[in-house]
MARVEX-884145 format. One record per residue (C-alpha): x, y, z. Coordinates in steps of 0.5 Angstrom, whole numbers, plus 2048, in hexadecimal, padded with zeros to 3 digits. Example, Ala and Ser with C-alpha at 12.3 -4.5 7.8 and 13.67 -1.06 7.14 Angstrom:
% MARVEX-884145
  px  py  pz
 819 7F7 810
 81B 7FE 80E
***
This chain:
% MARVEX-884145
  px  py  pz
 826 809 7FB
 821 80B 7F5
 819 80C 7F7
 815 806 7F4
 80E 803 7F4
 80D 7FC 7F3
 807 7F9 7EF
 804 7F2 7F1
 7FF 7EF 7EC
 7FB 7E8 7EC
 7F9 7E4 7E6
 7F4 7DF 7E4
 7FB 7DA 7E3
 7FB 7DA 7EB
 801 7DE 7EB
 803 7E4 7EF
 808 7E9 7EC
 80C 7EF 7EF
 810 7F4 7EC
 814 7FA 7EE
 814 801 7EB
 819 807 7EC
 815 80D 7EC
 81A 812 7EB
 81C 810 7E4
 819 813 7DE
 817 80C 7DB
 814 808 7E0
 816 800 7DF
 813 7FB 7E3
 818 7F6 7E6
 816 7EF 7E8
 816 7EF 7EF
 813 7E8 7F1
 80E 7E3 7ED
 80B 7DE 7F1
 806 7D8 7EF
 802 7DA 7F5
 7FB 7D6 7F5
 7F8 7D0 7F2
 7F2 7D4 7EE
 7F2 7DB 7EB
 7F4 7E1 7F0
 7EE 7E5 7F1
 7F0 7EB 7F5
 7F7 7EE 7F8
 7F8 7F4 7FD
 7FF 7F7 7FF
 801 7FB 806
 808 7FE 807
 80A 7F7 80A
 805 7F2 807
 802 7EF 801
 7FC 7EB 801
 7F9 7E7 7FB
 7F2 7E3 7FB
 7F0 7DE 7F6
 7EB 7D9 7F4
 7EE 7D4 7F8
 7EB 7D7 7FE
 7F2 7D9 801
 7F5 7E0 803
 7FD 7E0 802
 801 7E5 806
 808 7E7 804
 80C 7EB 809
 810 7F0 804
 815 7F2 809
 818 7EC 80B
 816 7E9 803
 813 7E3 805
 80C 7E0 805
 809 7E1 80C
 803 7DC 80C
 7FC 7DA 80A
 7F5 7DC 80C
 7F0 7D7 80B
 7EA 7DA 80F
 7E5 7DB 808
 7E1 7D6 805
 7E1 7D8 7FE
 7E5 7DC 7F9
 7E8 7E2 7FC
 7E5 7E8 7F9
 7E8 7EE 7FC
 7EE 7F1 800
 7EF 7F8 803
 7F4 7FA 808
 7F3 800 80D
 7FA 803 80E
 7FF 7FD 810
 7FB 7FB 816
 7F4 7F7 814
 7F2 7F4 80E
 7EB 7F2 80B
 7E9 7ED 807
 7E2 7EA 804
 7E0 7E4 800
 7DB 7E0 7FD
 7D9 7DD 804
 7D6 7E4 805
 7DB 7E5 80B
 7DF 7EC 80C
 7E5 7EB 810
 7E9 7F0 814
 7F0 7ED 815
 7F6 7F0 81A
 7FC 7F0 816
 801 7F0 81C
 7FF 7E9 81E
 7FA 7E7 818
 7F4 7E6 81C
 7ED 7E6 81A
 7EA 7EC 81F
 7E3 7EB 81B
 7E0 7E7 817
 7D9 7EA 815
 7D4 7E7 810
 7D3 7ED 80C
 7CF 7EA 806
 7CA 7E5 805
 7CE 7E3 7FE
 7D5 7E5 7FC
 7D9 7EB 7FE
 7DB 7EE 7F8
 7DE 7F4 7FA
 7E0 7F8 800
 7E3 7FF 802
 7E6 802 809
 7E4 809 80A
 7EB 80D 80B
 7E9 80E 813
 7E9 807 813
 7E3 807 817
 7DE 805 812
 7DE 800 80C
 7DA 7FF 806
 7D8 7F8 803
 7D4 7F6 7FD
 7D1 7EF 7FB
 7CD 7EA 7F7
 7C7 7EC 7FC
 7C6 7F2 7F8
 7C8 7F6 7FF
 7CD 7FC 800
 7CF 7FB 808
 7D3 800 80C
 7D6 7FD 812
 7D9 800 819
 7E0 7FD 819
 7E0 7FF 820
 7DB 7FA 823
 7DB 7F6 81D
 7D3 7F7 81C
 7CF 7F9 816
 7CE 801 816
 7C9 802 80F
 7C6 7FD 80A
 7C4 800 803
 7C0 7FC 7FE
 7C3 7FD 7F7
 7BE 7F9 7F3
 7C4 7F6 7EF
 7CB 7F2 7F1
 7D1 7F7 7F1
 7D8 7F5 7F0
 7DC 7FB 7F2
 7DC 800 7F8
 7E1 805 7FA
 7E2 80B 7FE
 7E5 812 7FC
 7EB 814 7FF
 7E8 819 804
 7E2 814 806
 7DD 819 804
 7DA 815 7FE
 7DA 80D 7FB
 7D9 80A 7F5
 7D5 804 7F3
 7D6 800 7ED
 7D0 7FC 7EA
 7D2 7F9 7E3
 7D3 7FF 7DF
 7D0 804 7E3
 7D4 808 7E8
 7D0 80B 7EE
 7D3 811 7F2
 7D0 812 7FA
 7D1 817 7FF
 7D3 815 806
 7D0 81A 80A
 7C9 819 806
 7CA 811 804
 7C6 814 7FE
 7C8 812 7F7
 7CB 819 7F4
 7CC 817 7ED
 7CD 811 7E8
 7D1 810 7E2
 7D1 80A 7DC
 7D7 807 7DA
 7D7 804 7D2
 7D9 7FD 7D5
 7D9 7F9 7DC
 7DD 7FD 7E1
 7E3 7F8 7E3
 7E7 7FD 7E8
 7E6 804 7EB
 7EB 808 7EF
 7EB 80F 7F2
 7F1 813 7F0
 7EF 819 7F4
 7E8 81B 7F7
 7E5 81E 7F1
 7E8 819 7EB
 7E6 812 7EB
 7EA 80D 7E6
 7E5 808 7E3
 7E7 802 7DF
 7E3 7FD 7DB
 7E2 7F7 7D7
 7E6 7FB 7D1
 7ED 7FE 7D0
 7EB 805 7D2
 7EC 808 7D9
 7E7 80E 7DA
 7E8 814 7DF
 7E2 816 7E3
 7E1 81D 7E6
 7DD 81B 7ED
 7DA 822 7EE
 7D7 823 7E7
 7D5 81C 7E6
 7D8 81C 7DF
 7DE 819 7DB
 7E4 81D 7DA
 7E9 819 7D7
 7EA 812 7D4
 7F0 80E 7D1
 7F2 808 7CE
 7F6 804 7D3
 7F6 7FD 7D1
 7F5 7F8 7CB
 7EF 7F4 7CF
 7EB 7F5 7D5
 7EE 7F9 7DB
 7ED 7F5 7E1
 7F0 7F9 7E7
 7F2 801 7E8
 7F6 803 7EE
 7FA 80A 7EF
 7FE 80E 7F3
 801 815 7F4
 808 817 7F2
 80A 81E 7F3
 805 823 7EF
 802 81D 7EB
 7FE 817 7EB
 801 810 7E9
 7FB 80C 7E6
 7FD 804 7E6
 7F9 7FF 7E1
 7F9 7F8 7E0
 7F5 7F4 7DB
 7F4 7ED 7D8
 7F9 7EF 7D3
 7FE 7ED 7D8
 801 7F5 7D8
 801 7F9 7DE
 802 800 7DC
 804 807 7E0
 801 80D 7DE
 803 814 7E0
 7FD 819 7E1
 7FC 820 7E4
 7F6 822 7E7
 7F5 829 7E5
 7EF 82C 7E4
 7EF 82B 7DC
 7F0 823 7DD
 7F5 820 7D7
 7F6 819 7D5
 7FB 816 7D9
 802 814 7D6
 805 80D 7D6
 80B 80D 7DB
 80D 805 7DA
 80A 7FE 7D9
 80B 7F7 7DB
 809 7F1 7D7
 807 7EB 7DC
 805 7E6 7D7
 7FF 7E4 7DB
 7F8 7E6 7DB
 7F8 7EB 7E1
 7F2 7EB 7E6
 7F4 7F0 7EC
 7F9 7F5 7EE
 7FC 7F9 7F4
 801 7FE 7F4
 806 7FE 7FA
 80A 804 7FC
 80F 802 802
 810 807 807
 817 80B 807
 81A 807 80C
 818 801 808
 81B 804 802
 822 805 805
 822 7FE 809
 826 7FB 804
 82C 800 805
 82B 7FF 80C
 82B 7F8 80C
 832 7F8 808
 835 7FD 80D
 833 7F9 813
 836 7F2 810
 83C 7F6 80E
 83C 7F9 816
 83B 7F2 818
 840 7EE 814
 845 7F3 817
 843 7F2 81E
 843 7EB 81D
 84A 7EB 81A
 84D 7EF 81F
 84A 7EB 825
 84D 7E4 821
 854 7E8 821
 854 7E8 828
 852 7E1 82A
 854 7DA 829
 84F 7D5 82C
 847 7D6 82A
 843 7D2 82F
 83C 7D0 82D
 836 7CE 832
 830 7CA 830
 82C 7D0 831
 82F 7D3 82B
 833 7D8 82F
 83A 7DA 82C
 83F 7DD 831
 845 7E0 82E
 84B 7DF 833
 850 7E5 833
 857 7E2 834
 85A 7E9 833
 85A 7EA 83A
 85D 7E7 840
 85B 7E0 842
 857 7DF 848
 858 7D9 84D
 852 7D4 84E
 84F 7D4 855
 84E 7CD 858
 847 7CC 85B
 846 7C8 861
 841 7C3 862
 83E 7BF 868
 83E 7B8 867
 83C 7B3 86D
 83D 7B9 872
 845 7BA 86F
 847 7C0 86B
 84A 7BE 864
 84D 7C2 85F
 84B 7C2 858
 851 7C3 853
***
């Protein structure tokens, strides 16, 4: 089976869109995979792992989707307020933040809430999990940046940033992190916890994404996506991505290049090919799809190789099972179904066995049961 990725997007119209894209074609075509009127209010956050997709909404609920079984898996109702941010750590844990100020840690095996932490006095506006899984960063409307020890669920560090930040992100190696306050991008070093550099965007920043440890993609309340060199603290490239403001930016590695995925209020999801060389060039468009909705959030799901071949395996398994059942039925005449739903196929191809008579005692005398 060909390699593919899945794009999952939420919108103001309460709908979740799923698209599947084959990545071994010259022109990438996003084919509709599912559409679900998921919530009773606008979709505010979405996250994806190898198996699950989770959406959060202003209706205060989180909906779970099992992409392996292709079913809605249930809902999580722990938060009291809008779900503002969602992030998976691997396939084992999910972190969620909301307007109730809570930071919740979920185990995906049974979807139990392991920790519920009052992270901020106001809203939790953004969260990011360190690549090691031992730390998490949160920012909120109480003008603080907080570092959390996820092993014991306690606060490790609190930094007063004097303004309300709305985005925080770790770099892939975990040595740096970025904090966004309106149109300002602050870059910090983990080792010193000190501010290393600051960049200004022409418009309010709506989304950021680390393409690697040195290049950061920044989208604002305009149609342009800008690329920043973190080490040099300067803009190195910019390109017009959409007709209106860009709401979300995601990325993933594919071979020797990076694929940038953007979503906008104009309804389009676009995929861009970018080579992260020393001399950075503007990306080229690989493909696009028009959802006809005002998009708010985006996630990219890369199923494992095992899941990508699951359809072929499923067809082969069904064919084998059908053959085995056909062979079994060809040798049988009677099927006995018991109340506990066990089905026994009696093989009559061999010689019949005589029934043994059982003896039981009744009033001291032995009687035979026929």
